[in-house]
C-alpha positions as MATLAB code, in Angstrom:
seq = 'MNLRHGLTEHRAYLQPTSDGNFLVLAIHQGPGSESFIANVASSDDEFDQWFTGTLVDLHGIDTSGPMPPSAIRKL';
ca = [
       0.090   -0.020    0.151;
       2.672    2.415    0.852;
       4.570    2.019   -2.384;
       1.294    2.276   -4.474;
       0.481    5.580   -2.795;
       4.148    7.232   -2.915;
       5.025    6.933    0.952;
       8.471    5.834    2.339;
       7.156    5.688    5.678;
       3.963    5.380    7.525;
       3.761    5.343   11.432;
       0.898    5.724   13.858;
       1.212    6.698   17.538;
      -1.655    6.382   20.162;
      -1.149    9.320   22.312;
      -3.051    9.840   25.600;
      -4.879   13.029   26.470;
      -5.051   14.844   29.781;
      -8.952   14.220   29.433;
      -8.467   10.609   29.398;
      -9.275   10.032   25.809;
      -6.673    9.480   23.267;
      -5.347   11.080   20.060;
      -4.100    9.118   16.918;
      -0.772   10.660   15.332;
      -0.240    9.373   11.789;
       2.879   10.366   10.400;
       3.145    9.607    6.324;
       6.420   10.310    4.636;
       7.248   10.506    0.996;
       5.998   12.012   -2.291;
       2.587   10.901   -1.788;
       2.033   12.075    1.809;
      -0.309   15.054    1.277;
      -2.949   13.030   -0.780;
      -2.505    9.751    1.149;
      -5.760    9.635    2.822;
      -7.867   10.929   -0.103;
      -6.113    8.563   -2.450;
      -6.722    5.350   -0.352;
     -10.271    6.460    0.391;
     -10.945    6.668   -3.360;
      -9.049    3.502   -4.212;
     -10.530    0.316   -5.623;
      -7.790   -1.848   -4.141;
      -9.073   -4.657   -1.877;
      -6.930   -3.831    0.643;
      -7.352    0.109    0.547;
     -11.083   -0.248    0.964;
     -10.440   -2.519    4.033;
      -8.019   -0.042    5.502;
     -10.432    2.712    4.855;
     -13.419    0.949    6.442;
     -11.123    0.359    9.522;
     -10.348    4.072    9.617;
     -14.205    4.834    9.449;
     -14.837    2.107   12.282;
     -12.013    3.238   14.662;
     -12.143    7.062   14.152;
     -15.477    7.833   12.548;
     -13.874    9.320    9.611;
     -16.680   10.109    7.148;
     -14.752    9.268    3.619;
     -17.721   10.774    1.729;
     -16.846   14.403    2.685;
     -13.801   16.412    3.000;
     -10.718   14.805    4.928;
     -10.209   15.834    8.320;
      -7.437   18.624    8.899;
      -4.157   17.448    8.958;
      -0.892   19.136   10.579;
       1.510   19.026    7.681;
       4.670   19.847    8.426;
       7.721   19.656    5.979;
      11.055   18.722    7.206;
];
């Protein structure tokens, strides 16, 4: 999946917050990083569809609308 979408690295971390909830920090690196989520959400690939469904189930992301904001930081 990473190779198909132009990522050289894809990492995710679960960060506890002060209110007892959690925040997911996802780091996507590579030339496809800025469009990764939108591209996966619109892909017909079987794995990408599973991955998108899992994001929806776990995080409540609505892939039919705009993608959630991201804090893109270029190093």
